[in-house]
N, C-alpha and C positions, 0 to 999 in steps of 0.2 A: 504493500500500500504506500510506503513512504518513498521506495526506490523506483520501482516499475511502473507505479501509476501516478508519481510526482504528487503525492498528497501530504508531504512533509509540512509545507508551509500551512495548508489548511488545518491539519491537525492540531498544530501548535498555536496556531492564531485563527479561529474559526470566526471571528467577530462576535465576542463576548460583550454583552451590553449591560452587564451588573456593575453597579457603581462601587460596591464593597465586597468582591468576591473572596470567600475564604478557601474554597475548593478549586483548584486550577481548572480553567476550561477545557484544557485538553484532556483531563482525566474524565469528565463528565461526556465529554463527546465521544471519546474512545470507547467509553461504556456503552453508549447508545448503540454505536456501531458494532460493537462486539455483541451486543443482545440481538441485533437483528441477524447477523451471520449465524449465531448460536440458536436462533428461533426463539429467542427469550424477548419478545416485543413490548411487554408491559413494563411500566417505571417500577411496579412493585417486584416483578420478576427480576430486573436489572438490579435492584436492591439486594435481592436474596443471592444473585449471582455472585457479586462483587464480595459478599460477606463470607463466602466459602474460603476457608485458609488454601485450600489446593487451586484456587483459581489466581494466586499470585502469578502464575504463569501467563496471565492476561494482561500483566504490566499495569494493572489497576493498582496505583499505590496507596490508596486508602479507600475506607468504606464511606457511605452515605446513604441518605434515606431517599424515597420516592419523591419527597417535596423539594429536596434539592434539584432533582432533574426539571420538575415542573417550574421551579423558578427560574432555572438556566435555560429552557427551551423558550419560556415567555420573552426572554431578552437576546436571544441568538439571533445574528444577522442571517436572514435566509436568502440574501443577496450573495453572501459568500458561499453558502451551500449550493447555490445554483451553479457559481463560478467553478466550484470544485468539481462538480458533475459534468459541467461542459469541457472543463480541462481533461478529465479522463477520457471522454470521448474523442476529442481531439488527438490525445496521445495515442489512443487506440487506433485510430485511422492512420497517423504517421507511422505506427508500427507494423502496418500492413493486415490489420485485424480483419478488415473487409476485402482484401485485395483479390480474392477470388471471385468476387461478384461484380456484374457490369453495372448494377444500378443499386443505389442504397435508398431505402424509403423512410420516410416519416409517417407514422399513423397517430392520428388524433382521435379521442374519443373520450366520453365522459361516463362517470359511474357514481353511484351512491355509497356513502360509508358512514358508519357511526350513526345508526338511525334509532338508538334506544332512548333518546332524550324524551321527558315528559314536559318540560318547559323550555322556553327559549332562554339561552344564556348568553350568547354571543352574536355578533352581528353576520355570521355565517350560517345560523340556523335557518333552515326552511322548513315550512310546514308540511307534515304528513297526513294527508286526509284518507279516509275510509271511502266507501262507495255511496254513502250519504252525504259527502261533502264535509263530514264534521272533523275537526283537527284532532288527531289522537295522539300526536307526538311531533317531534322534530328530527330532522337529519341533516347531514353535510352532503355537499355535491362537490366534486372536482373533475378537473380535465388533465388527462395524462397524454403527453407526446412519447413516443417510444421508437426507436430505430427498429426497421423491420425489413424483410426482404433480403436478408443477408446470411440467415442460417444461426444467427444469434441476436436474439431480442433483447435490447438495452432501454431501460427507462432513460428520459432525458430531462423532463422537467414536469412539474405540477402545478396547476392553477385552479384554486378553490373559486367558488362564485356563491353569492348569497342570494336572498330573495328578491332583490330588486335587479339581479343579473341573470345571464342565461347561458347554457352550454355553448350556444352558438357564438356569443359575444367573448367568453371565456377562451373558447378555442382559438380565434383569431388574435387574442392578445397574446397567448402562449406561444403560437406559432411564429409571430413576429419577434418575440424575445428569443426563441430557440435559434432562429436563423441568425439573428444579430450575435448570439453567444458563439455559436458553431461555425459561422461563416456562410457565405452564399454558395460556394461550391462544395460543402459537405455531403448534402443529399442532393438527390434527383428528381424526386418526386414525393407527394403527400397523397396518402391513401385514407378516406374517410367514408363514413356511412352516408345515407341519403340525405339526412336533415342538413348537411354542409353543402350540399350540391345547389347552391345559390350563387348568381353573380357576383355579390360582395366578395364572398369566401374564395370563389375560383379566381377573381381578379386580384385579391390579396396574395394568394399563392403565387400567381403568375408575376406580380411585381418583386417578390422575394426571390424569384428565379427558379421555382419549382412548377414542374408539371402536376396536374391532378389524376388520380384516379378516383372515381365517386361512384357509389351507388346509384343507380337510376331506379327511381320509385313513382308513385303517383303524385307526388309533390311537384313533379314537372309533367303535368297531364299532357300536353301537346308532344313533346318529345317521347315520353313513355308510350303514348298510342300510336305514334309513327314507327317505333321501335318493334312494337306489338305486331303490328300490321306487316312490318317486312320480315321478321324472324318469327319463327324457323319455317317460311314458306318454301324456302329452296333446300338442297342439300346441304349439309354443314361444310364449311371451308376448310375445317381441320378437325381431326379425329386423333385422339392420343391417350396414353395411360397416364393416371395421376394416382401414384402409389397402387393400391388394388382397384381403383375406380377407373371408369372410362368417361371420357369427356368428349362432348360433341360440342364444337364452338362456330358461332357465326360472327363476322366482323364487317362494318362498313364505317368509312370515314367522311360521308358526305350528307350527314344530317344537318338540318338547318338550325342555327342556335335561336334560343327564345329572345325576345326583344331586348331586354337589358343586358344579355351577355355579348361580350365585344370580340369573342372568337367569331373567326370566318365560317367555320363549320365545326361540328361535333362528331366525334368519333365514338361509336357504340358498339359493343361486343355483347353477345347472349350466349351463355354456355348451358348446356344441359349435363349434369353430372350424375351417372348411374352408378349407386353404390352396390356392393356385393349382397346386401341384405334386400336388395329390390327397391330401396328409396331413391328416388329421384329428386335432385336438387336443381332448380333453375333460379337464373340471376341476371339482370341488366347492369351494365356499368358504363360509364362516360368518361371520356379523357380528352385531352388536347394533345397527347402524343400522337404523331403521325405512323402509318404502317411502315415508312421507311426507318424511323427511329426505333421502334419497337415491334417486334412480332407479334402475332396473334396469342401464341402460346406463352411468350414472356409477359404480356399484358395480363393474361388470365393468372399467372403467377403472382403478379403485383396485386391484383384484386384479392387474391386469396391471403395475401400477407397481411391484411386487414385484420385477421383472426387472431394474430399473434398478440396483438394488443388485449384481446380479450383472455385468451388462454395463458400466456406467459407474462401478462402484463397484470390485470385485475385480478384474474382466479388466482394466481400465485401470491399477489401481495395481500389478498384477503385471507388466503388459506395458511400461508407460511409465516407472513410479515405484519400480521395484525392491522391490515388496513382498517377494517371496520371497528377496531376497538378504540376507545377514546381514551388515551391516556392523560391528558389534562384539557380541560374544556376552556381553552384560550385560542383566539385566531391565530396567533403566531407560534405557539405551541403546536397546534394542529400541524400547520404548514410545514414547520420545522421538521417534525416527526415523520411527514410524508415524504420529504425531500430526502432526509436521512435514509429512509427505507428504500426509494429509488436508488440512492448512493451504493447502500449495502446490496442490492439485488445485482447492480452493475458490477460491482467488485466480484461478487461470488461467481458470476457467470462468466466473466473474463479470466478469472482464475481456473475454474473448472474446465473451460472448454478451449482456452488458449494458451495456458501456462502450465497447468498440472501434468506432470510428466506420468505416462502409464508405467506402472510397476508391474510385478509378477501377479498381483492379486487379480481376482476377477473384476467385472465392471460393476460399480456401485451406483446405486440410487443417490441423488444428492442428500437426502435425509440421513441415509447411512454413514455417508461422511461427516456430517454434522454430529451424529451420534458417537462415532469413533473420536472425533476431535474433541468432544465434551469429556469424554472418558479418559482420554490421555492428559488433559488439562488438570485432572482431579488427582492423577498419581502423585504421590508423596515421594520425593527423590531425596536421598542423603547427600549432602553436598561435601566433596572432598575439598578441604581447605590447604592441603599440603602443596 
């Protein structure tokens, strides 16, 4: 983390906003990151972790309570967290982590976390209603950006939004910030769901130097109807295997743009994916990539890369990294914890997939590696002082 990923400066000076700190910021930050890597995502769990005498191997030089972590994350500079995460990704690209891929994508999507609140306690709380439109609680929403389409899904940034905001607006804000931090030449395209397939968002992506691959749904009725009328009236233009599935694909780049879109034409693909269990999945996607730039099969894989942010992004963050757990109900604390979780996920995946050397043991699941690491950290070793 300090050498290969260049995080030494951040770990020593993370942007501590406390006026009279008694516990060094690097100690608390290190403990939060280690908690994420060791699947101990609650502040109370981290407190218990650092109190184990055998965990001195973690280089946490003193014990502390969960209140200390709450006070620390309330005042932690989230801009420094974002800079550290962006720096890791830029370094990863310089070190040829994505060298085998012709295109690098960014996926943008939103999700819900921390939905157990019974009363509103912060500016980020959004009401949660039942079918009768009665408020039954409050929850928090966020937008995640992740590197996709490279075989290694890496979280990039997190943007929360409150009751007066929307996923659509937050998605545009975070995309601008990510491109500003990573550079205009870092990624080639952005892949999004149908709710982002609007002229303002497509124009924003184009102004940032990104092509767009977006799901085409009924929110664009004229283009959707024209694509349904044309596809699949003729034979598929491409048929290929996708894992154990068979895919039929139709592709055309001469559709008319809607009134507010400044593209000259719109390219639309339609695919029919036949699974082994007999299930058939069909979907329409639009893009401003030309057929000369990206083949039909490559565009299909770009569209499929959107699911990485669901599976390797939100699902793993909620299941393994406590995204739905509210460590401390404070806006800055929540955002800081989300960003540190994203940083820990990126560190973990870069280590396991690009740096961990294969030994003589069999292939282990990530959670098995975590369990072995925890067991080894707790071993008591006699120190030879001679």
